[in-house]
N, C-alpha and C positions, 0 to 999 in steps of 0.2 A: 055206333055200330047198330046195324039193323037186325042182326040175328044173334041170339045168345044161346050158348049150349044149355041143354036141360040138366046135364050132369057136369059138374065142374070139379076137377082134381087140381089141387095146388101142391107144388113140390118146392121146398127151399133147400134141398140137399143135393150134392153131387156125389162123386166117388167116395167122399168122406163117410157116407152112410149108404152103402150099396143095398142094404135091406130096404130102406125107405124108397129108394129109386125103383127097385124091382117091384115092390108092392104097389106103388103109385101107378106104374105103367100097366101092371096086371089088372088093377081096378078099372083103368081107363079102357083097356081092350075089352074086358068083359062087358062093360056098359055098352060099348059099340056093338058087340055081338048080340046084345039084347034089343038093339034098335034105338038106343038113346043117343041123341046128339051129344057129343062129348068134347070138352075142351080141357087141355092140360096146361095150367099156368105155371111157368118157371119163375121163381122169385129168389132173391138174395143169391146164395151160392148155387142154387138150382139152375141158374141160367147157363152154367157151364155144360149142362147136359145137352144143350143145343149146339155145342161146338162139334164140327165134324170129327168123328172118331172117338169122342169122349166116352161114349157108352160101350165101345168095343171092349170086350173082355170082362164086363160086369156080368157075372154068373154066380149067384149064391147057391145054386144047386137045387135039386128036386125038393119039392114038387114044382118049383118055379122055373120058367124059361129064361134064357139069356136076355138081357135088356135090349140088345141090338135087334133080336127077333121081335120083341114086343114093340119097339119103336117102329120098325118097318111095318108091322101089322096094324098098329095104331094109325099110321098115316094112310096105309092102303085102304083101311075101312072108313076113311073120311074124318078121322079125328083131327082136331085143330090144335096145333102146338103154339101157345102164346108165350111171349117173353116180355118181362118187365123192362121197359126202356131205360129207366133210371138205374136198374140193377146192372144192365149191360154196360152203361157208362161207368158206374162205380167200379165194376170189375175189369175195366179197360178191355172190353171185348168188342171185336168188330166182325169176326168170322163166325157166322152161324149157318145152320142148315137152311137151304133155300126154301123149305116148306114152313119155316118158322115165321110167325107173325108178331112183330114188335108192337106192343101196346103201352099206352100211358096209364098212370095210376087211376085216372078218372074212368078209364075203360074197365079196370079191374073192379072198381066199385059197382059199376053197372052189371058186370058178370055175376058178382055175388048177389046182388039184389034181384036178378032175373032168373037165376038157376033154381031148379026145383030141388036139387040136392047138391051138397058140397062135401067132398072128402079132402081133408087137409093132412099133408105129410110134411109138417113143419117142426 
């Protein structure tokens, strides 16, 4: 990979922990608004967040916004949504958002090593 995000958010949860999903996307959107290149890496069960429609209905209430809105804004602002290839395979997933970028474990190591800051929601 030639370009690495300055701010990296990792998320290993899906609907099983709506709070973590919401806060991870909130962090990522706020970083983009501040002008930081931002990537969100979905790992373990978190890869399910990349299934079309999976985040619809996740809304933990004020002061947070619904995750669908956050995801749309994240992508619109240029955020990169990365998905662990091995985790996709392990979770028997094939259908993901077209904006999602499937990456290998070796790419994740490079992301961690090159990011200026990492926020983990694991």
